[in-house]
C-alpha positions as CSV (number, residue, x, y, z in Angstrom):
1,M,-39.4,3.4,-35.4
2,P,-39.1,2.9,-31.6
3,R,-37.2,5.5,-29.7
4,R,-33.9,4.2,-28.3
5,R,-32.3,5.9,-25.4
6,I,-28.7,7.0,-25.7
7,L,-26.4,8.4,-23.0
8,C,-23.8,10.9,-24.3
9,V,-21.0,11.4,-21.8
10,G,-18.6,14.3,-22.1
11,L,-18.5,18.1,-22.6
12,I,-21.1,20.8,-22.8
13,A,-19.8,24.3,-23.6
14,L,-21.0,27.7,-24.4
15,D,-20.0,28.7,-28.0
16,I,-19.8,32.4,-28.8
17,V,-19.7,32.4,-32.6
18,N,-18.6,35.4,-34.7
19,T,-19.1,35.1,-38.4
20,C,-16.7,37.3,-40.4
21,E,-16.0,38.0,-44.0
22,R,-12.5,36.7,-43.4
23,Y,-10.2,35.8,-40.6
24,P,-8.6,38.9,-39.1
25,D,-4.9,39.6,-39.3
26,E,-3.0,39.9,-36.0
27,D,-3.7,43.0,-34.1
28,E,-6.5,43.9,-36.5
29,D,-9.9,45.3,-35.5
30,I,-12.7,44.1,-37.7
31,R,-16.5,43.9,-37.4
32,A,-18.4,40.6,-37.3
33,I,-21.3,40.1,-39.7
34,S,-23.2,38.4,-36.9
35,Q,-22.7,36.9,-33.5
36,R,-24.6,34.2,-31.7
37,W,-24.6,32.1,-28.5
38,Q,-25.1,28.4,-28.8
39,T,-24.2,25.2,-27.0
40,G,-21.1,23.3,-28.0
41,G,-19.0,20.4,-26.8
42,N,-18.8,17.0,-28.6
43,A,-21.2,15.0,-26.3
44,C,-23.7,17.8,-26.2
45,T,-23.8,18.2,-30.0
46,N,-24.0,14.4,-30.4
47,A,-27.0,14.4,-28.2
48,T,-28.8,17.3,-29.8
49,V,-28.4,15.9,-33.3
50,L,-29.4,12.4,-32.2
51,T,-32.5,13.8,-30.6
52,Q,-33.4,15.5,-33.9
53,L,-33.0,12.1,-35.6
54,G,-35.7,10.6,-33.3
55,M,-33.5,9.1,-30.6
56,E,-34.2,9.7,-26.8
57,C,-31.0,11.2,-25.5
58,E,-29.5,12.2,-22.2
59,F,-26.4,14.3,-21.7
60,L,-24.1,13.3,-18.8
61,G,-21.3,15.6,-17.8
62,T,-20.4,18.4,-15.4
63,L,-22.1,21.9,-15.2
64,S,-21.3,25.1,-13.4
65,R,-23.8,27.6,-12.0
66,G,-24.7,31.0,-13.3
67,V,-26.0,32.8,-16.4
68,E,-23.9,30.7,-18.8
69,A,-24.8,27.4,-17.2
70,D,-28.5,28.4,-17.2
71,F,-28.2,29.2,-21.0
72,V,-26.8,25.8,-21.9
73,C,-29.2,23.9,-19.6
74,K,-32.2,25.7,-21.2
75,H,-30.8,24.9,-24.6
76,L,-30.8,21.1,-23.7
77,L,-34.3,21.2,-22.4
78,D,-35.7,23.2,-25.3
79,R,-34.3,20.6,-27.6
80,G,-35.5,17.6,-25.7
81,V,-32.2,16.4,-24.3
82,R,-32.2,15.4,-20.6
83,Y,-29.4,16.0,-18.2
84,D,-30.9,14.6,-15.0
85,N,-27.7,12.9,-13.8
86,S,-25.2,15.7,-14.6
87,V,-23.2,17.1,-11.8
88,H,-23.3,20.8,-10.9
89,H,-20.2,22.6,-9.4
90,S,-19.8,25.9,-7.7
91,G,-16.8,28.2,-7.7
92,C,-16.0,27.6,-11.4
93,G,-17.2,28.7,-14.8
94,T,-18.9,27.2,-17.9
95,P,-16.4,25.9,-20.5
96,T,-16.5,28.5,-23.3
97,S,-15.3,28.6,-26.9
98,F,-14.8,31.8,-28.8
99,V,-15.3,30.8,-32.5
100,T,-14.4,32.8,-35.6
101,L,-16.1,31.6,-38.8
102,S,-14.5,32.9,-42.0
103,L,-16.8,33.2,-45.0
104,A,-13.9,33.6,-47.3
105,T,-12.4,30.2,-46.6
106,G,-15.0,28.3,-44.6
107,S,-12.6,27.9,-41.7
108,R,-13.5,27.9,-38.1
109,T,-11.0,29.0,-35.5
110,V,-11.6,28.1,-31.9
111,I,-10.2,29.4,-28.6
112,H,-11.4,27.3,-25.7
113,S,-11.3,27.7,-21.9
114,R,-12.3,25.0,-19.5
115,N,-12.8,27.7,-16.8
116,N,-11.7,25.3,-14.1
117,L,-14.8,23.1,-14.3
118,P,-13.9,19.6,-13.0
119,E,-14.3,16.6,-15.3
120,L,-16.8,13.9,-14.6
121,T,-15.8,11.2,-12.1
122,V,-16.7,7.6,-11.8
123,S,-18.6,8.3,-8.6
124,A,-21.1,10.3,-10.6
125,F,-21.4,7.6,-13.2
126,E,-22.1,5.0,-10.6
127,K,-25.4,6.7,-9.8
128,V,-26.7,6.3,-13.3
129,K,-29.4,3.6,-13.8
130,L,-27.9,1.6,-16.7
131,S,-31.0,-0.3,-17.5
132,N,-32.4,2.9,-19.0
133,Y,-30.0,2.9,-21.9
134,D,-29.4,0.9,-25.1
135,W,-26.2,2.8,-26.1
136,I,-23.6,4.8,-24.1
137,H,-21.2,7.1,-26.0
138,F,-18.1,8.4,-24.3
139,E,-16.2,11.4,-25.5
140,G,-12.5,10.8,-24.8
141,R,-11.5,13.6,-22.5
142,R,-8.6,14.1,-20.0
143,N,-10.4,11.9,-17.5
144,E,-9.4,8.8,-19.5
145,A,-8.7,6.7,-16.4
146,E,-12.2,7.5,-15.0
147,I,-13.7,6.7,-18.4
148,V,-12.0,3.2,-18.3
149,K,-13.6,2.7,-14.9
150,M,-17.0,3.8,-16.2
151,I,-16.8,1.4,-19.1
152,A,-15.9,-1.4,-16.6
153,I,-19.1,-0.7,-14.8
154,V,-21.0,-1.1,-18.0
155,E,-19.2,-4.3,-18.8
156,E,-20.1,-5.8,-15.4
157,F,-23.8,-4.8,-16.0
158,N,-23.7,-6.4,-19.5
159,S,-22.3,-9.6,-18.1
160,G,-25.7,-10.5,-16.7
161,R,-27.7,-9.7,-19.8
162,S,-28.5,-11.5,-23.0
163,P,-26.6,-10.4,-26.1
164,K,-29.5,-8.4,-27.6
165,N,-30.1,-6.6,-24.3
166,K,-26.4,-5.5,-23.7
167,I,-25.6,-1.8,-23.8
168,V,-23.4,-0.9,-26.7
169,V,-20.4,1.2,-25.8
170,S,-18.8,3.7,-28.2
171,V,-15.9,6.1,-27.7
172,E,-14.6,9.0,-29.6
173,L,-10.8,9.5,-29.8
174,E,-10.3,13.0,-31.1
175,K,-7.4,14.7,-29.5
176,P,-3.8,13.7,-30.3
177,R,-2.9,12.1,-26.9
178,K,-1.4,8.7,-26.0
179,S,-3.5,8.7,-22.9
180,L,-6.6,7.9,-25.1
181,L,-5.1,4.6,-26.3
182,P,-6.5,2.5,-23.4
183,L,-10.0,3.3,-24.6
184,L,-9.3,1.5,-27.9
185,E,-9.8,-1.9,-26.5
186,K,-12.8,-1.1,-24.3
187,A,-15.5,-0.1,-26.9
188,D,-17.8,-1.9,-29.2
189,V,-17.6,1.1,-31.6
190,V,-14.5,3.4,-31.9
191,F,-14.6,6.8,-33.7
192,A,-11.0,7.9,-34.5
193,S,-10.5,11.4,-35.7
194,K,-8.1,12.5,-38.4
195,D,-6.0,14.3,-35.9
196,F,-5.8,11.3,-33.6
197,A,-4.9,9.0,-36.6
198,Q,-2.2,11.3,-37.9
199,F,-0.8,11.5,-34.3
200,L,-0.4,7.7,-34.4
201,G,1.4,7.9,-37.8
202,F,-1.4,7.0,-40.2
203,S,-1.9,8.8,-43.5
204,S,-5.4,7.8,-44.5
205,P,-8.7,6.7,-43.0
206,S,-8.3,3.3,-44.7
207,E,-4.9,2.7,-43.1
208,T,-6.3,3.9,-39.8
209,V,-9.2,1.5,-39.5
210,K,-7.2,-1.5,-40.9
211,S,-4.4,-0.8,-38.4
212,L,-6.5,-0.1,-35.4
213,N,-8.6,-3.2,-36.1
214,F,-5.9,-5.2,-34.4
215,E,-6.0,-3.0,-31.3
216,T,-9.7,-3.1,-30.5
217,K,-11.8,-5.7,-28.8
218,N,-13.2,-8.7,-30.8
219,A,-16.0,-7.8,-33.2
220,A,-15.6,-4.1,-32.7
221,T,-16.5,-1.5,-35.3
222,I,-13.9,1.2,-36.1
223,I,-14.7,4.4,-38.0
224,C,-12.4,7.2,-39.1
225,A,-13.6,10.4,-40.8
226,W,-11.0,12.3,-42.8
227,G,-12.6,15.6,-43.8
228,V,-12.6,16.0,-47.6
229,G,-11.1,12.5,-47.7
230,G,-14.5,11.0,-46.7
231,A,-14.6,8.2,-44.1
232,D,-13.7,4.6,-43.7
233,G,-14.9,1.9,-41.4
234,I,-14.5,-1.8,-40.5
235,G,-17.3,-3.8,-38.9
236,P,-17.4,-7.1,-37.1
237,D,-17.0,-8.9,-40.4
238,G,-13.6,-7.4,-40.9
239,E,-14.4,-5.8,-44.3
240,A,-13.2,-2.3,-44.9
241,K,-15.8,0.2,-46.3
242,H,-15.5,3.7,-47.6
243,S,-17.8,6.7,-48.1
244,N,-17.0,9.8,-50.1
245,V,-17.6,13.3,-48.7
246,Y,-20.8,15.1,-49.6
247,P,-20.0,18.8,-49.4
248,P,-22.6,21.6,-49.7
249,K,-22.7,24.0,-52.6
250,K,-21.3,26.6,-50.2
251,V,-19.5,26.0,-46.9
252,V,-21.1,28.2,-44.3
253,D,-20.2,26.7,-40.9
254,T,-18.1,23.6,-40.2
255,L,-18.3,23.9,-36.4
256,G,-19.7,20.7,-35.1
257,A,-19.6,18.8,-38.4
258,G,-17.5,16.0,-36.8
259,D,-19.9,15.6,-34.0
260,T,-22.8,15.5,-36.4
261,F,-20.9,12.7,-38.3
262,V,-20.6,10.7,-35.1
263,A,-24.3,11.2,-34.3
264,G,-25.3,10.2,-37.8
265,A,-23.2,7.0,-37.6
266,I,-24.6,6.0,-34.2
267,F,-28.1,6.6,-35.4
268,R,-27.6,4.2,-38.3
269,L,-25.7,1.6,-36.3
270,I,-28.3,1.5,-33.5
271,Q,-30.9,0.7,-36.2
272,G,-28.8,-2.3,-37.3
273,S,-27.6,-0.8,-40.5
274,S,-24.3,-1.9,-42.1
275,V,-21.1,0.0,-41.6
276,E,-21.2,1.2,-45.2
277,D,-24.7,2.6,-44.9
278,A,-23.7,4.3,-41.6
279,L,-20.7,5.9,-43.2
280,I,-22.6,7.2,-46.2
281,F,-25.5,8.6,-44.1
282,A,-23.1,10.2,-41.6
283,C,-21.1,11.8,-44.4
284,K,-24.2,13.2,-46.1
285,L,-25.6,14.6,-42.8
286,A,-22.2,16.2,-41.8
287,G,-21.8,17.6,-45.3
288,F,-25.3,19.1,-45.2
289,K,-24.6,20.6,-41.8
290,C,-21.6,22.5,-43.2
291,G,-24.0,24.4,-45.5
292,M,-26.0,25.9,-42.6
293,N,-25.4,27.9,-39.4
294,G,-25.5,25.8,-36.2
295,N,-27.5,22.6,-36.2
296,D,-31.0,23.7,-35.1
297,G,-33.4,22.4,-37.7
298,L,-30.7,20.3,-39.3
299,V,-32.6,17.0,-39.6
300,E,-35.8,18.7,-40.8
301,A,-34.0,20.5,-43.5
302,F,-31.9,17.5,-44.4
303,S,-35.1,15.3,-44.6
304,R,-36.8,17.8,-46.9
305,Q,-33.8,17.7,-49.3
306,N,-33.8,13.9,-49.2
307,N,-37.6,13.5,-49.5
308,N,-37.9,12.2,-45.9
309,D,-35.8,9.2,-46.9
310,Y,-33.2,8.9,-44.1
């Protein structure tokens, strides 16, 4: 399979993960079973999982300077993810998430701080050589207006290319914010989260994709994952498809499962697979991830379980 280059635009963060027997009560002092540092952030996790799947990936976002920034940058390089075009800032910190994993319930509780790191601007995106990429994925963040401008740059680039050589644009709409709505009509592939869908008043993944199908650009693909409810999607043919969830025998760590789902779906779609196949594969990969800590070695372990058939 030829390697395809994907640009993932969004957040990289430092995750400090504490695994506990149970979630602590308020004002309680408990001991963690283990603690680890790892990278987080939707776009970063998308890129690291896609790289494991054989894709050539680059992360594009903003980075601070210092020990924490050095850690996340080394993590990217060690895992084969480039970040050549990312922008470094001084006088701020690395976005950090303090995560508590409860073995009793399988929950993950996150407290996040942006640490005053500026969001990516269109001026940084303008320096990217678009001809290097087959697919560009945007994480919907609070720089929505800038993302719209970035996508406009891709659209102008695509206007001079043949259909098979156009860059595919995907967006993830995760947080419950109206400001993300303008991105709906800009992408070829839209990932709508359960939180975002419920914010819009939808009560199922099927209702979400069927309703949003009228809000997206012509021939777009819409995908909505719904946790234990599985995932639904509609492709250019207008037919709604569904995949059940594939949970592990024991839930160990759900942190990043949604980002793993998105990466799995992109991996299948860039290969030309059907929406249904992409949904099933993404649900299987995300479910497998929930049964292990972190995502290092995810695809290798998943491949062994599935006899290298992925």
